C-alpha positions as CSV (number, residue, x, y, z in Angstrom):
1,M,-103.8,226.0,58.5
2,P,-105.1,229.6,58.5
3,Q,-105.0,232.0,61.4
4,P,-108.2,232.3,63.5
5,G,-110.6,235.1,62.9
6,T,-113.9,235.9,61.2
7,H,-112.7,235.5,57.6
8,N,-113.1,233.0,54.8
9,F,-110.0,231.5,53.1
10,I,-108.8,230.1,49.8
11,E,-107.1,226.7,50.1
12,L,-104.5,226.1,47.4
13,T,-103.8,222.4,47.0
14,F,-100.5,221.6,45.2
15,Q,-99.9,218.1,44.0
16,I,-96.2,217.7,44.8
17,D,-93.9,215.1,46.4
18,P,-93.1,215.5,50.1
19,D,-89.5,216.2,49.4
20,L,-90.6,219.4,47.7
21,H,-92.7,220.7,50.5
22,E,-90.1,222.8,52.2
23,L,-89.0,224.4,48.9
24,Y,-92.6,225.4,48.0
25,I,-93.3,226.7,51.5
26,G,-90.3,229.0,51.2
27,L,-91.3,230.2,47.7
28,L,-95.0,230.7,48.6
29,A,-94.0,232.5,51.8
30,G,-92.2,235.0,49.6
31,E,-95.6,235.7,48.0
32,G,-97.1,236.5,51.5
33,I,-98.6,233.2,52.2
34,E,-97.9,232.1,55.8
35,S,-100.2,229.2,56.6
36,F,-99.6,225.7,55.4
37,Q,-100.5,222.1,56.0
38,E,-98.4,219.2,54.7
39,E,-100.0,215.9,53.6
40,D,-98.5,212.9,51.8
41,H,-98.3,214.0,48.2
42,Q,-99.8,217.4,48.5
43,L,-99.2,220.8,50.1
44,L,-102.1,222.9,51.3
45,A,-101.5,226.7,51.4
46,Y,-104.1,229.1,52.9
47,L,-104.6,232.8,52.3
48,P,-107.6,235.1,53.1
49,E,-110.3,235.1,50.4
50,T,-109.9,238.9,50.0
51,E,-106.3,238.4,48.9
52,W,-107.0,235.9,46.2
53,T,-107.2,238.0,43.0
54,E,-106.3,237.4,39.4
55,E,-103.1,239.4,39.9
56,K,-102.2,237.3,43.0
57,E,-102.7,234.0,41.1
58,Q,-100.7,235.2,38.2
59,S,-97.9,236.3,40.4
60,I,-97.7,232.9,42.1
61,R,-97.9,231.1,38.7
62,T,-95.1,233.2,37.2
63,M,-92.9,232.8,40.3
64,L,-93.2,229.0,40.4
65,E,-92.6,228.7,36.7
66,R,-89.4,230.8,37.1
67,R,-88.1,229.2,40.3
68,V,-89.1,225.6,39.8
69,G,-89.2,225.4,36.0
70,A,-92.8,224.1,35.8
71,L,-96.2,224.8,37.3
72,P,-97.5,221.9,39.4
73,V,-101.0,220.8,39.3
74,Y,-103.0,222.8,41.8
75,T,-106.6,223.7,42.8
76,A,-108.1,226.7,44.6
77,T,-111.0,226.0,46.9
78,F,-113.1,228.3,49.0
79,I,-113.1,227.4,52.7
80,A,-115.5,229.0,55.1
81,D,-114.1,230.2,58.4
82,R,-114.1,227.8,61.3
83,N,-112.3,227.1,64.6
84,W,-108.9,226.6,63.0
85,N,-107.1,227.2,66.3
86,A,-108.8,224.2,68.0
87,E,-107.9,222.0,65.1
88,W,-104.2,223.2,65.1
89,E,-103.7,222.9,68.8
90,A,-105.0,219.4,68.8
91,T,-102.0,218.3,66.7
92,L,-99.2,220.0,68.6
93,Q,-96.6,218.0,70.5
94,P,-93.5,219.1,72.5
95,I,-90.6,220.1,70.4
96,E,-87.0,219.4,71.6
97,I,-84.8,222.1,70.0
98,S,-81.7,220.6,71.7
99,D,-80.5,219.2,75.0
100,K,-80.7,222.8,76.2
101,L,-84.2,224.0,74.9
102,L,-87.6,222.4,75.0
103,I,-90.8,224.0,73.6
104,I,-94.1,222.8,75.1
105,Q,-97.8,223.7,75.2
106,K,-99.5,224.8,78.3
107,S,-100.4,221.9,80.6
108,S,-98.2,219.5,78.5
109,D,-97.3,216.4,80.5
110,V,-93.6,216.2,79.7
111,T,-90.5,216.0,81.8
112,P,-87.6,218.0,80.6
113,K,-84.0,216.7,80.7
114,P,-81.9,217.9,83.7
115,G,-80.9,221.5,83.1
116,Q,-83.2,221.9,80.0
117,I,-84.8,225.3,79.6
118,V,-88.6,225.0,79.0
119,I,-90.4,227.6,76.9
120,E,-94.2,227.4,77.0
121,I,-95.8,228.5,73.7
122,N,-99.5,228.5,73.0
123,P,-99.3,229.4,69.3
124,K,-102.8,230.4,68.2
125,M,-101.5,229.9,64.7
126,S,-98.7,232.5,65.1
127,F,-95.5,231.6,63.3
128,G,-92.8,230.4,65.6
129,T,-94.2,227.3,67.3
130,G,-90.9,225.4,66.9
131,Y,-92.5,223.2,64.3
132,H,-90.8,225.1,61.5
133,A,-87.1,224.5,60.7
134,T,-86.3,228.3,60.6
135,T,-87.5,228.7,64.2
136,R,-85.4,225.8,65.4
137,L,-82.3,227.1,63.5
138,M,-82.7,230.5,65.1
139,L,-82.9,229.0,68.6
140,R,-80.0,226.7,68.0
141,Q,-77.9,229.7,67.0
142,M,-79.0,231.7,69.9
143,E,-77.9,229.0,72.4
144,H,-74.3,229.7,71.5
145,L,-74.5,233.5,71.5
146,D,-73.6,235.8,74.4
147,L,-77.0,237.4,74.9
148,K,-76.2,239.1,78.3
149,D,-76.2,242.9,78.3
150,K,-77.5,243.0,74.7
151,K,-80.4,245.2,73.7
152,I,-82.3,243.1,71.2
153,M,-84.8,243.7,68.4
154,D,-86.9,240.7,67.3
155,I,-88.4,241.5,63.8
156,G,-91.5,239.4,63.0
157,T,-91.8,238.0,66.4
158,G,-94.8,235.7,65.8
159,T,-95.4,233.8,69.0
160,G,-92.6,235.7,70.7
161,V,-90.6,232.5,71.1
162,L,-87.2,234.1,70.1
163,A,-87.6,237.0,72.5
164,I,-88.6,234.6,75.3
165,A,-85.7,232.3,74.6
166,A,-83.3,235.3,74.7
167,R,-84.5,236.2,78.1
168,K,-84.3,232.6,79.4
169,L,-80.8,232.2,77.8
170,G,-79.5,235.0,80.0
171,N,-80.4,238.3,78.3
172,N,-81.0,241.0,80.9
173,R,-81.8,244.1,78.8
174,P,-84.9,245.4,77.1
175,I,-86.2,243.6,74.1
176,L,-88.4,245.0,71.4
177,A,-90.5,242.3,69.7
178,F,-92.8,243.3,66.9
179,D,-95.0,241.9,64.2
180,N,-97.3,243.4,61.6
181,N,-100.2,241.0,62.4
182,S,-102.4,241.9,65.4
183,W,-103.1,238.2,66.1
184,A,-99.4,237.5,66.4
185,A,-98.7,240.5,68.6
186,E,-101.5,239.5,70.9
187,N,-100.3,236.0,71.1
188,A,-96.7,237.1,71.8
189,V,-98.0,239.1,74.8
190,E,-99.8,236.1,76.2
191,N,-96.8,233.8,75.8
192,I,-94.4,236.3,77.3
193,A,-96.7,236.5,80.4
194,E,-96.9,232.7,80.6
195,N,-93.1,232.5,80.6
196,H,-92.6,235.3,83.1
197,A,-90.3,237.0,80.7
198,D,-89.9,240.6,81.9
199,E,-89.0,243.7,79.9
200,I,-90.1,242.5,76.5
201,K,-92.1,245.2,74.7
202,V,-94.4,243.8,72.1
203,A,-95.5,246.2,69.4
204,L,-97.7,246.1,66.2
205,L,-95.3,247.5,63.7
206,D,-94.3,247.0,60.1
207,A,-90.8,245.5,59.4
208,E,-90.2,248.1,56.7
209,E,-92.3,251.2,57.4
210,D,-91.5,251.5,61.1
211,L,-87.9,250.1,61.1
212,I,-85.8,253.3,60.9
213,V,-87.3,255.1,63.8
214,N,-86.9,252.1,66.1
215,L,-83.3,251.3,64.9
216,K,-82.3,254.8,66.0
217,E,-83.0,253.7,69.6
218,G,-79.8,251.6,69.4
219,Y,-79.7,247.8,69.4
220,D,-76.9,245.3,70.0
221,L,-78.4,242.3,68.3
222,I,-81.2,242.0,65.7
223,L,-83.2,238.8,65.2
224,A,-85.0,238.5,61.8
225,N,-86.8,235.2,61.1
226,I,-88.8,236.4,58.1
227,N,-88.3,235.7,54.4
228,K,-86.0,236.5,51.5
229,N,-88.0,239.3,50.0
230,V,-88.3,241.2,53.3
231,I,-84.7,240.6,54.2
232,D,-83.6,241.9,50.9
233,R,-85.4,245.2,51.6
234,I,-84.6,245.7,55.3
235,L,-81.0,244.5,55.6
236,P,-79.7,247.6,53.8
237,V,-81.7,249.7,56.3
238,I,-80.3,247.9,59.2
239,S,-76.8,248.3,57.8
240,K,-77.3,252.0,57.6
241,Y,-79.1,252.8,60.9
242,A,-77.6,250.1,63.1
243,P,-74.1,249.8,61.5
244,Q,-72.5,248.0,64.5
245,A,-75.3,245.5,65.2
246,P,-74.9,241.8,64.4
247,V,-77.9,240.2,62.8
248,L,-79.3,236.6,63.1
249,L,-81.2,235.7,60.0
250,S,-83.4,232.9,58.9
251,G,-86.4,232.3,56.6
252,I,-84.0,231.8,53.6
253,L,-83.9,228.7,51.5
254,V,-80.6,226.9,50.9
255,Y,-81.0,227.6,47.2
256,D,-80.9,231.3,47.9
257,E,-77.6,231.2,49.7
258,P,-75.7,232.6,46.7
259,W,-78.1,235.6,46.7
260,L,-77.5,236.1,50.4
261,K,-73.7,236.0,50.0
262,R,-73.9,238.7,47.3
263,L,-76.2,240.9,49.5
264,L,-73.9,240.5,52.5
265,K,-70.8,241.4,50.5
266,R,-72.5,244.5,49.1
267,L,-73.5,245.6,52.6
268,N,-70.1,244.8,54.2
269,Y,-71.2,242.0,56.5
270,T,-69.2,238.9,57.2
271,V,-70.8,235.5,58.0
272,V,-69.8,234.2,61.4
273,Q,-71.8,231.0,61.2
274,T,-74.4,229.4,58.9
275,I,-76.3,226.3,59.9
276,Y,-78.8,224.2,57.9
277,E,-81.9,222.1,58.3
278,D,-84.0,220.6,55.5
279,E,-84.2,223.2,52.8
280,W,-83.5,226.2,55.2
281,L,-80.5,228.1,56.5
282,S,-79.8,230.5,59.3
283,S,-76.8,232.9,59.2
284,F,-75.3,234.9,62.0
285,I,-73.7,237.9,60.5
286,K,-71.6,240.8,61.7
287,P,-70.6,244.2,60.1
288,L,-67.0,244.2,58.9
């Protein structure tokens, strides 16, 4: 569903089987669409009315024909703004990432397992609720990393869940968490406060335009749960300006793993571990 605000939206309804939902979400995310709702045999995708142009539609049609081989039946419907957040929050349930991590909403009546770390996320439609496979993959990778004494950059922080998890998993150094959406940055600040996670700086920054100046501050670990197109553009920058920093990536479809391997080889990264869920992967990489 769309992010809350005072804007109208276009709802794109794709008539596709459920087993294709994850693939289409990944492909459409590469076109800048970030809000989705899955139903039985259709996928609903939302973008602001102001972004729905002839050029945008043609770009999506061309991409789907190239990547999928055929254009599915779809419709575009105008949707007036409403209280999306209330509708979204009403559907949320606790998410058990693992025996070690549990994501809940505020005031959730759930009892964690003994020793289970609880992260309270009130999403307000920001990406990173734990409902998406890429967030779960990132968190499961982070559980097995030594995060202590690491200065961390979280690119595209969304709800702030990865930065919060890093702190609760033992990190004790400053974290920079940023997003290019004001609603996400504001939500991250609220969630960080709710979880009493200190020394996490949240900023409204662009993953590409503002990256170099921040990388020059020096980071020991970079988290990037974004999408293929952005990763393709920023990983060379990270390699140049943070040449010693390991990177934990997600937002990449399993079908794009060959592309990722070629990119990593060109930039002299080695893959430490890749894990998978549904149509998605997460890779932890280090410079050679």
